[in-house]
C-alpha positions as a Markdown table, in Angstrom:
| # | Residue | x | y | z |
|---|---|---|---|---|
| 1 | Met | 105.2 | 101.9 | 96.8 |
| 2 | Leu | 101.5 | 101.3 | 97.3 |
| 3 | Ser | 99.8 | 100.5 | 94.0 |
| 4 | Asn | 96.3 | 99.1 | 94.6 |
| 5 | Lys | 96.5 | 97.8 | 98.1 |
| 6 | Trp | 98.1 | 98.8 | 101.4 |
| 7 | Val | 101.0 | 96.8 | 102.7 |
| 8 | Lys | 100.0 | 94.1 | 105.2 |
| 9 | Thr | 101.2 | 93.6 | 108.7 |
| 10 | Lys | 104.9 | 92.9 | 108.2 |
| 11 | Lys | 105.5 | 95.5 | 105.5 |
| 12 | Gly | 103.0 | 97.7 | 107.3 |
| 13 | Leu | 105.3 | 97.7 | 110.3 |
| 14 | Ile | 108.2 | 98.7 | 108.1 |
| 15 | Ala | 106.1 | 101.6 | 106.9 |
| 16 | Leu | 105.4 | 102.5 | 110.5 |
| 17 | Leu | 109.1 | 102.5 | 111.3 |
| 18 | Ala | 109.9 | 104.4 | 108.2 |
| 19 | Ala | 107.4 | 107.1 | 109.2 |
| 20 | Val | 109.4 | 108.0 | 112.4 |
| 21 | Thr | 112.4 | 108.6 | 110.2 |
| 22 | Leu | 110.5 | 110.2 | 107.4 |
| 23 | Val | 112.8 | 113.2 | 106.8 |
| 24 | Ser | 116.0 | 111.0 | 107.0 |
| 25 | Val | 115.2 | 109.3 | 103.7 |
| 26 | Val | 117.5 | 110.5 | 100.9 |
| 27 | Ala | 116.8 | 109.5 | 97.3 |
| 28 | Thr | 119.8 | 108.4 | 95.3 |
| 29 | Gly | 119.4 | 108.7 | 91.5 |
| 30 | Cys | 121.5 | 105.6 | 90.7 |
| 31 | Gly | 120.7 | 103.5 | 93.7 |
| 32 | Lys | 117.5 | 101.7 | 94.6 |
| 33 | Lys | 114.5 | 103.8 | 94.0 |
| 34 | Thr | 113.2 | 105.6 | 97.1 |
| 35 | Glu | 110.1 | 107.7 | 97.4 |
| 36 | Ala | 110.0 | 111.3 | 98.4 |
| 37 | Pro | 108.1 | 112.1 | 101.6 |
| 38 | Ala | 104.3 | 112.3 | 101.0 |
| 39 | Asp | 102.9 | 115.7 | 100.2 |
| 40 | Thr | 100.9 | 116.2 | 103.4 |
| 41 | Ser | 99.5 | 119.5 | 102.5 |
| 42 | Thr | 96.3 | 118.0 | 101.0 |
| 43 | Thr | 95.9 | 115.0 | 103.4 |
| 44 | Ala | 92.5 | 115.0 | 104.9 |
| 45 | Pro | 92.1 | 113.8 | 108.5 |
| 46 | Ala | 90.3 | 110.6 | 109.2 |
| 47 | Lys | 86.6 | 111.0 | 110.1 |
| 48 | Gln | 86.1 | 111.5 | 113.8 |
| 49 | Glu | 82.8 | 109.6 | 114.0 |
| 50 | Gly | 81.3 | 108.0 | 117.1 |
| 51 | Asn | 82.1 | 108.4 | 120.8 |
| 52 | Pro | 85.8 | 109.1 | 121.3 |
| 53 | Asp | 85.6 | 107.4 | 124.7 |
| 54 | Glu | 84.2 | 104.2 | 123.3 |
| 55 | Val | 86.6 | 101.3 | 124.0 |
| 56 | Leu | 87.3 | 99.5 | 120.7 |
| 57 | Val | 90.0 | 97.0 | 121.9 |
| 58 | Thr | 91.1 | 95.6 | 125.2 |
| 59 | Tyr | 94.3 | 93.6 | 125.9 |
| 60 | Lys | 96.0 | 91.9 | 128.8 |
| 61 | Asp | 97.0 | 93.8 | 132.0 |
| 62 | Gly | 94.1 | 96.3 | 131.6 |
| 63 | Gly | 95.2 | 97.8 | 128.3 |
| 64 | Lys | 92.6 | 99.5 | 126.1 |
| 65 | Ile | 92.3 | 101.6 | 123.0 |
| 66 | Thr | 89.4 | 104.1 | 122.6 |
| 67 | Arg | 87.9 | 105.2 | 119.4 |
| 68 | Gly | 89.5 | 108.7 | 119.9 |
| 69 | Glu | 93.0 | 107.1 | 120.3 |
| 70 | Phe | 92.5 | 104.9 | 117.3 |
| 71 | Asn | 91.3 | 107.8 | 115.1 |
| 72 | Thr | 94.4 | 109.8 | 116.1 |
| 73 | Phe | 96.6 | 106.8 | 115.1 |
| 74 | Leu | 94.8 | 106.6 | 111.8 |
| 75 | Asn | 95.3 | 110.3 | 111.2 |
| 76 | Ile | 99.0 | 110.1 | 111.9 |
| 77 | Asn | 99.5 | 107.2 | 109.5 |
| 78 | Thr | 97.5 | 109.0 | 106.7 |
| 79 | Phe | 99.5 | 112.2 | 107.5 |
| 80 | Phe | 102.7 | 110.5 | 106.7 |
| 81 | Tyr | 101.3 | 108.2 | 104.0 |
| 82 | Arg | 98.6 | 110.0 | 102.1 |
| 83 | Glu | 97.7 | 107.0 | 100.0 |
| 84 | Tyr | 96.4 | 105.2 | 103.2 |
| 85 | Ala | 93.5 | 107.6 | 103.3 |
| 86 | Gln | 91.5 | 105.7 | 100.7 |
| 87 | Tyr | 91.6 | 102.6 | 102.9 |
| 88 | Lys | 90.7 | 104.1 | 106.3 |
| 89 | Glu | 87.1 | 102.8 | 106.2 |
| 90 | Asp | 88.2 | 99.3 | 105.1 |
| 91 | Pro | 87.8 | 96.8 | 108.0 |
| 92 | Ala | 90.9 | 94.8 | 107.0 |
| 93 | Phe | 93.0 | 98.0 | 106.9 |
| 94 | Gln | 91.6 | 99.1 | 110.3 |
| 95 | Gln | 92.5 | 95.7 | 111.8 |
| 96 | Asp | 96.0 | 96.0 | 110.5 |
| 97 | Met | 96.4 | 99.5 | 112.0 |
| 98 | Met | 95.0 | 98.2 | 115.3 |
| 99 | Lys | 97.6 | 95.5 | 115.4 |
| 100 | Gln | 100.3 | 98.1 | 114.9 |
| 101 | Leu | 99.0 | 100.3 | 117.6 |
| 102 | Val | 98.6 | 97.5 | 120.2 |
| 103 | Thr | 102.1 | 96.2 | 119.3 |
| 104 | Phe | 103.9 | 99.4 | 120.0 |
| 105 | Arg | 101.7 | 100.1 | 123.1 |
| 106 | Val | 102.8 | 96.7 | 124.6 |
| 107 | Leu | 106.4 | 96.8 | 123.5 |
| 108 | Ser | 107.0 | 100.4 | 124.6 |
| 109 | Ala | 105.7 | 99.4 | 128.1 |
| 110 | Arg | 108.4 | 96.7 | 128.2 |
| 111 | Ala | 111.3 | 99.2 | 127.7 |
| 112 | Asp | 113.7 | 99.5 | 130.6 |
| 113 | Asp | 115.1 | 102.8 | 131.9 |
| 114 | Lys | 118.1 | 102.7 | 129.5 |
| 115 | Ala | 115.9 | 102.0 | 126.5 |
| 116 | Lys | 113.6 | 104.8 | 127.5 |
| 117 | Ala | 116.5 | 107.2 | 127.8 |
| 118 | Glu | 117.8 | 106.2 | 124.3 |
| 119 | Ala | 114.2 | 106.5 | 122.9 |
| 120 | Glu | 113.7 | 110.0 | 124.3 |
| 121 | Gln | 117.0 | 111.3 | 122.8 |
| 122 | Lys | 116.2 | 109.8 | 119.4 |
| 123 | Thr | 112.6 | 111.1 | 119.6 |
| 124 | Lys | 113.9 | 114.7 | 120.2 |
| 125 | Glu | 116.2 | 114.4 | 117.2 |
| 126 | Gln | 113.5 | 113.0 | 114.9 |
| 127 | Met | 111.0 | 115.7 | 116.1 |
| 128 | Asp | 113.4 | 118.4 | 115.3 |
| 129 | Gln | 113.8 | 117.1 | 111.8 |
| 130 | Ile | 110.1 | 116.5 | 111.3 |
| 131 | Lys | 109.2 | 120.0 | 112.5 |
| 132 | Met | 111.8 | 121.5 | 110.3 |
| 133 | Phe | 110.5 | 119.6 | 107.3 |
| 134 | Leu | 106.9 | 120.4 | 107.9 |
| 135 | Gly | 107.8 | 124.0 | 108.6 |
| 136 | Met | 109.0 | 124.3 | 105.0 |
| 137 | Gln | 105.7 | 123.2 | 103.6 |
| 138 | Glu | 102.9 | 125.5 | 102.5 |
| 139 | Gly | 101.3 | 127.2 | 105.5 |
| 140 | Gly | 104.0 | 126.0 | 107.9 |
| 141 | Leu | 103.9 | 123.5 | 110.7 |
| 142 | Asp | 100.6 | 124.6 | 112.3 |
| 143 | Lys | 98.6 | 124.4 | 109.1 |
| 144 | Gln | 100.0 | 121.0 | 108.2 |
| 145 | Leu | 99.1 | 119.6 | 111.6 |
| 146 | Lys | 95.6 | 121.2 | 111.6 |
| 147 | Asp | 94.8 | 119.9 | 108.2 |
| 148 | Ala | 95.8 | 116.4 | 109.2 |
| 149 | Gly | 93.8 | 116.5 | 112.4 |
| 150 | Val | 96.8 | 115.9 | 114.7 |
| 151 | Ser | 98.8 | 117.9 | 117.2 |
| 152 | Glu | 102.5 | 118.1 | 117.7 |
| 153 | Lys | 102.0 | 116.1 | 120.9 |
| 154 | Asp | 100.3 | 113.4 | 119.0 |
| 155 | Ile | 103.3 | 113.1 | 116.6 |
| 156 | Asn | 105.7 | 113.2 | 119.5 |
| 157 | Asp | 103.9 | 110.5 | 121.4 |
| 158 | Phe | 103.7 | 108.4 | 118.2 |
| 159 | Val | 107.5 | 108.7 | 117.6 |
| 160 | Leu | 108.4 | 108.2 | 121.3 |
| 161 | Arg | 106.2 | 105.0 | 121.6 |
| 162 | Ser | 107.7 | 103.6 | 118.4 |
| 163 | Met | 111.3 | 104.4 | 119.5 |
| 164 | Gln | 110.6 | 102.8 | 123.0 |
| 165 | Gly | 109.2 | 99.7 | 121.4 |
| 166 | Ile | 112.2 | 99.3 | 119.1 |
| 167 | Ala | 114.7 | 100.1 | 121.9 |
| 168 | Ala | 113.0 | 97.5 | 124.1 |
| 169 | Met | 113.4 | 94.8 | 121.4 |
| 170 | Glu | 117.0 | 95.9 | 120.6 |
| 171 | Ser | 118.0 | 95.4 | 124.2 |
| 172 | Lys | 117.0 | 91.7 | 123.9 |
| 173 | Val | 119.2 | 91.1 | 120.8 |
| 174 | Thr | 122.2 | 88.9 | 121.6 |
| 175 | Glu | 125.7 | 89.1 | 120.2 |
| 176 | Gln | 125.2 | 85.7 | 118.6 |
| 177 | Gln | 122.1 | 86.9 | 116.8 |
| 178 | Ile | 124.1 | 89.9 | 115.5 |
| 179 | Lys | 127.0 | 87.7 | 114.3 |
| 180 | Glu | 124.5 | 85.4 | 112.6 |
| 181 | Gly | 123.0 | 88.3 | 110.7 |
| 182 | Tyr | 126.5 | 89.5 | 109.8 |
| 183 | Asp | 127.5 | 86.2 | 108.4 |
| 184 | Lys | 124.2 | 85.7 | 106.6 |
| 185 | His | 124.5 | 89.0 | 104.7 |
| 186 | Leu | 128.1 | 88.3 | 103.8 |
| 187 | Ala | 127.2 | 84.9 | 102.4 |
| 188 | Gln | 124.6 | 86.5 | 100.2 |
| 189 | Asp | 126.8 | 89.3 | 99.0 |
| 190 | Lys | 130.5 | 89.5 | 99.6 |
| 191 | Asn | 130.4 | 93.3 | 99.0 |
| 192 | Val | 127.5 | 94.0 | 101.3 |
| 193 | Tyr | 129.6 | 95.9 | 103.8 |
| 194 | Asp | 131.6 | 97.8 | 101.2 |
| 195 | Val | 131.2 | 101.6 | 100.9 |
| 196 | Ala | 132.6 | 104.0 | 98.3 |
| 197 | Thr | 132.8 | 107.6 | 97.4 |
| 198 | Val | 131.9 | 107.9 | 93.7 |
| 199 | Ser | 131.5 | 110.9 | 91.5 |
| 200 | His | 129.6 | 110.4 | 88.3 |
| 201 | Ile | 127.9 | 112.2 | 85.4 |
| 202 | Leu | 124.8 | 110.6 | 84.0 |
| 203 | Ile | 123.7 | 111.1 | 80.5 |
| 204 | Gly | 120.2 | 109.7 | 80.4 |
| 205 | Thr | 117.9 | 108.4 | 77.7 |
| 206 | Met | 114.7 | 109.0 | 79.6 |
| 207 | Asp | 113.1 | 112.0 | 81.3 |
| 208 | Pro | 113.1 | 111.0 | 85.0 |
| 209 | Thr | 109.7 | 112.7 | 85.6 |
| 210 | Thr | 107.7 | 111.6 | 82.5 |
| 211 | Gln | 109.7 | 108.5 | 81.6 |
| 212 | Lys | 109.6 | 109.6 | 78.0 |
| 213 | Glu | 112.6 | 109.0 | 75.8 |
| 214 | Thr | 114.8 | 112.1 | 75.5 |
| 215 | Arg | 117.5 | 110.7 | 73.2 |
| 216 | Thr | 118.5 | 107.4 | 71.7 |
| 217 | Lys | 121.1 | 105.2 | 73.3 |
| 218 | Glu | 123.6 | 106.1 | 70.6 |
| 219 | Glu | 123.0 | 109.8 | 71.2 |
| 220 | Ala | 123.5 | 109.3 | 74.9 |
| 221 | Leu | 126.7 | 107.3 | 74.4 |
| 222 | Asn | 128.1 | 110.0 | 72.1 |
| 223 | Arg | 127.4 | 112.7 | 74.6 |
| 224 | Ala | 128.9 | 110.7 | 77.4 |
| 225 | Lys | 132.1 | 110.3 | 75.4 |
| 226 | Glu | 132.2 | 114.0 | 74.9 |
| 227 | Val | 132.0 | 114.5 | 78.6 |
| 228 | Gln | 134.7 | 111.9 | 79.1 |
| 229 | Asp | 137.0 | 113.7 | 76.7 |
| 230 | Lys | 136.5 | 117.0 | 78.5 |
| 231 | Leu | 137.4 | 115.3 | 81.9 |
| 232 | Lys | 140.5 | 113.6 | 80.5 |
| 233 | Asn | 141.6 | 117.0 | 79.1 |
| 234 | Gly | 141.5 | 118.5 | 82.5 |
| 235 | Gly | 137.9 | 119.5 | 82.9 |
| 236 | Asp | 136.6 | 120.1 | 86.5 |
| 237 | Phe | 134.5 | 117.1 | 87.4 |
| 238 | Ala | 132.1 | 119.0 | 89.8 |
| 239 | Ala | 131.5 | 121.8 | 87.3 |
| 240 | Leu | 130.9 | 119.4 | 84.4 |
| 241 | Ala | 128.5 | 117.3 | 86.6 |
| 242 | Lys | 126.4 | 120.4 | 87.3 |
| 243 | Glu | 126.4 | 121.3 | 83.6 |
| 244 | Tyr | 125.7 | 117.8 | 82.1 |
| 245 | Ser | 124.6 | 115.3 | 84.7 |
| 246 | Glu | 120.9 | 114.3 | 84.7 |
| 247 | Asp | 121.0 | 112.6 | 88.1 |
| 248 | Pro | 119.0 | 114.8 | 90.4 |
| 249 | Gly | 120.4 | 113.0 | 93.5 |
| 250 | Ser | 124.0 | 114.1 | 92.9 |
| 251 | Lys | 124.0 | 116.8 | 90.2 |
| 252 | Glu | 124.1 | 119.8 | 92.5 |
| 253 | Lys | 126.8 | 118.0 | 94.6 |
| 254 | Gly | 129.2 | 117.9 | 91.7 |
| 255 | Gly | 128.1 | 114.4 | 90.9 |
| 256 | Lys | 129.4 | 113.0 | 94.2 |
| 257 | Tyr | 128.0 | 110.2 | 96.4 |
| 258 | Glu | 130.1 | 110.1 | 99.6 |
| 259 | Asn | 130.7 | 106.9 | 101.6 |
| 260 | Val | 127.6 | 105.1 | 100.2 |
| 261 | Glu | 127.0 | 101.4 | 100.6 |
| 262 | Ile | 127.8 | 99.9 | 97.2 |
| 263 | Ser | 125.1 | 97.2 | 97.5 |
| 264 | Gln | 122.3 | 99.8 | 97.1 |
| 265 | Trp | 123.3 | 100.7 | 93.6 |
| 266 | Val | 122.1 | 99.0 | 90.4 |
| 267 | Pro | 124.3 | 96.0 | 89.4 |
| 268 | Glu | 126.3 | 97.7 | 86.6 |
| 269 | Phe | 127.0 | 100.8 | 88.7 |
| 270 | Lys | 127.9 | 98.6 | 91.7 |
| 271 | Lys | 130.3 | 96.4 | 89.6 |
| 272 | Ala | 132.1 | 99.5 | 88.3 |
| 273 | Ala | 132.3 | 101.0 | 91.8 |
| 274 | Ile | 134.0 | 97.8 | 93.0 |
| 275 | Glu | 136.3 | 97.2 | 90.1 |
| 276 | Leu | 137.4 | 100.6 | 88.7 |
| 277 | Pro | 140.9 | 101.9 | 89.5 |
| 278 | Leu | 140.8 | 104.7 | 92.0 |
| 279 | Asn | 140.8 | 108.3 | 90.8 |
| 280 | Gln | 140.6 | 107.5 | 87.1 |
| 281 | Ile | 138.0 | 108.7 | 84.6 |
| 282 | Ser | 136.0 | 105.7 | 83.4 |
| 283 | Asp | 134.7 | 104.8 | 80.0 |
| 284 | Pro | 130.9 | 105.2 | 79.8 |
| 285 | Val | 129.2 | 102.7 | 82.1 |
| 286 | Glu | 125.7 | 101.6 | 80.8 |
| 287 | Thr | 122.8 | 101.1 | 83.3 |
| 288 | Thr | 119.1 | 101.3 | 82.9 |
| 289 | Tyr | 119.4 | 105.0 | 83.6 |
| 290 | Gly | 121.7 | 105.7 | 80.7 |
| 291 | Tyr | 125.5 | 106.2 | 80.5 |
| 292 | His | 127.7 | 107.2 | 83.4 |
| 293 | Ile | 131.2 | 108.6 | 83.5 |
| 294 | Met | 132.5 | 107.6 | 86.8 |
| 295 | Lys | 135.4 | 108.3 | 89.1 |
| 296 | Val | 135.8 | 106.2 | 92.3 |
| 297 | Glu | 137.6 | 108.3 | 94.9 |
| 298 | Ser | 137.7 | 105.8 | 97.8 |
| 299 | Arg | 136.6 | 102.3 | 98.8 |
| 300 | Lys | 136.6 | 100.5 | 102.1 |
| 301 | Thr | 134.9 | 97.7 | 103.9 |
| 302 | Lys | 133.0 | 98.5 | 107.1 |
| 303 | Thr | 134.2 | 96.6 | 110.2 |
| 304 | Phe | 131.9 | 94.3 | 112.2 |
| 305 | Asp | 131.7 | 96.9 | 115.0 |
| 306 | Glu | 130.6 | 99.6 | 112.5 |
| 307 | Val | 127.7 | 97.6 | 111.2 |
| 308 | Lys | 126.6 | 96.2 | 114.6 |
| 309 | Pro | 124.0 | 99.0 | 115.2 |
| 310 | Asn | 122.2 | 98.3 | 111.9 |
| 311 | Leu | 122.4 | 94.5 | 112.5 |
| 312 | Arg | 120.9 | 94.9 | 116.0 |
| 313 | Ser | 118.0 | 97.0 | 114.6 |
| 314 | Glu | 117.4 | 94.4 | 111.9 |
| 315 | Ala | 117.3 | 91.6 | 114.5 |
| 316 | Ala | 114.9 | 93.7 | 116.6 |
| 317 | Glu | 112.6 | 94.2 | 113.7 |
| 318 | Ser | 112.5 | 90.4 | 113.1 |
| 319 | Gln | 111.5 | 90.0 | 116.8 |
| 320 | Val | 108.7 | 92.6 | 116.3 |
| 321 | Tyr | 107.3 | 90.6 | 113.4 |
| 322 | Glu | 107.5 | 87.4 | 115.5 |
| 323 | Phe | 105.7 | 89.2 | 118.3 |
| 324 | Val | 102.9 | 90.2 | 115.9 |
| 325 | Glu | 102.5 | 86.7 | 114.5 |
| 326 | Lys | 102.8 | 84.7 | 117.7 |
| 327 | Glu | 102.3 | 86.7 | 120.9 |
| 328 | Leu | 99.9 | 89.5 | 119.9 |
| 329 | Pro | 96.9 | 87.1 | 119.2 |
| 330 | Thr | 97.2 | 85.8 | 122.7 |
| 331 | Ile | 97.2 | 89.3 | 124.3 |
| 332 | Ile | 94.2 | 90.9 | 122.7 |
| 333 | Glu | 91.0 | 90.1 | 124.7 |
| 334 | Thr | 88.3 | 92.0 | 122.9 |
| 335 | Asn | 88.1 | 93.7 | 119.5 |
| 336 | Asn | 85.0 | 95.6 | 118.5 |
| 337 | Leu | 86.4 | 96.9 | 115.2 |
| 338 | Pro | 84.5 | 95.8 | 112.1 |
| 339 | Lys | 85.7 | 92.4 | 110.9 |
| 340 | Pro | 86.8 | 91.9 | 107.2 |
| 341 | Thr | 84.3 | 90.0 | 105.0 |
| 342 | Pro | 85.7 | 86.5 | 104.4 |
| 343 | Ala | 86.6 | 85.7 | 100.8 |
| 344 | Ala | 84.1 | 83.6 | 98.9 |
| 345 | Pro | 85.2 | 80.0 | 98.7 |
| 346 | Pro | 86.1 | 78.7 | 95.2 |
| 347 | Ala | 83.4 | 76.9 | 93.2 |
| 348 | Ser | 83.4 | 73.2 | 94.0 |
| 349 | Thr | 82.0 | 72.2 | 90.6 |
| 350 | Pro | 84.8 | 71.9 | 88.0 |
| 351 | Ala | 84.4 | 73.7 | 84.7 |
| 352 | Pro | 83.3 | 71.4 | 81.9 |
| 353 | Ala | 86.0 | 70.3 | 79.5 |
| 354 | Pro | 85.9 | 71.9 | 76.1 |
| 355 | Thr | 84.2 | 69.9 | 73.4 |
| 356 | Pro | 86.3 | 68.8 | 70.4 |
| 357 | Glu | 84.3 | 71.2 | 68.2 |
| 358 | Ala | 85.0 | 74.2 | 70.5 |
| 359 | Pro | 87.2 | 76.8 | 68.7 |
| 360 | Lys | 90.5 | 77.6 | 70.2 |
| 361 | Thr | 91.0 | 81.0 | 71.7 |
| 362 | Glu | 94.1 | 82.8 | 72.8 |
| 363 | Thr | 94.5 | 84.4 | 76.2 |
| 364 | Pro | 95.5 | 88.1 | 75.8 |
| 365 | Ser | 99.0 | 88.7 | 77.1 |
| 366 | Lys | 99.2 | 90.8 | 80.3 |
């Protein structure tokens, strides 16, 4: 989440990659918190000031970025991430966006025919999802694009170039790098590749929207035990989940999360998903969300071959970051974007020591 500053280059690239899979993100009420797609209906396009044909950046082998191309790239980013709009005039932010644009221009040009074919297929799939998602927004697809100052072709080119760049880097990942990534994750968490199908009913203590307390822990526990009794007496789990559960991510699905990676859940829920006997109604499991009545329906560990695609993508992302840090600075030849103002150096004169007579003051807690 962006609080009071945008994410810098490495995290910014993650945001860029996330943008091309925007509508694939699914929030899970008991897992790690994920953000819903930005409401793009009120996103204002970036200002189209200056000559669109003005060359802002040049890079090796005759590459160049015009003001018009850069403005379009800013518009696309603020389209997917509305909070970016407040920074679009900030020189440091513009420099970061420029690095991202040049990075994927260069990397996409390195894609071979196989990588390009894969990228085109993935782009078509993503565009179908994006158009469907935007079509459901107020005013439909055309209004959303017009308000953002971008065209469907702009979005398609953005996704395609990103996919080509990623595919180009993935093609360079070796089997040894994939195996090293596999072993590293396994050493950090022995259950990292475990998946489970879990049904649960959450009795919360806080309103998920306002974060205000709705009931005490004791009241939540008592209500959870009531639900547990109903289940043990033959109650239908899916029906009771729709009636009682306060997890918006699973309530309408009868409380079920199917074949989900266990590692994404909060620790207490994860522990229960690993240890509970299969197909039995649990006692209330306490997490930061409240109390859960759980039933683990299945558990398995993904094979190495099953996780290879994700590990390959992860290794490719690391190579993208390495490109940005090491190779990109040697590729850019001219950069006419405004430069960030250097931070003021710290004062060289040390502060005077307090005199013995100076009264003691306490620093307010943060």
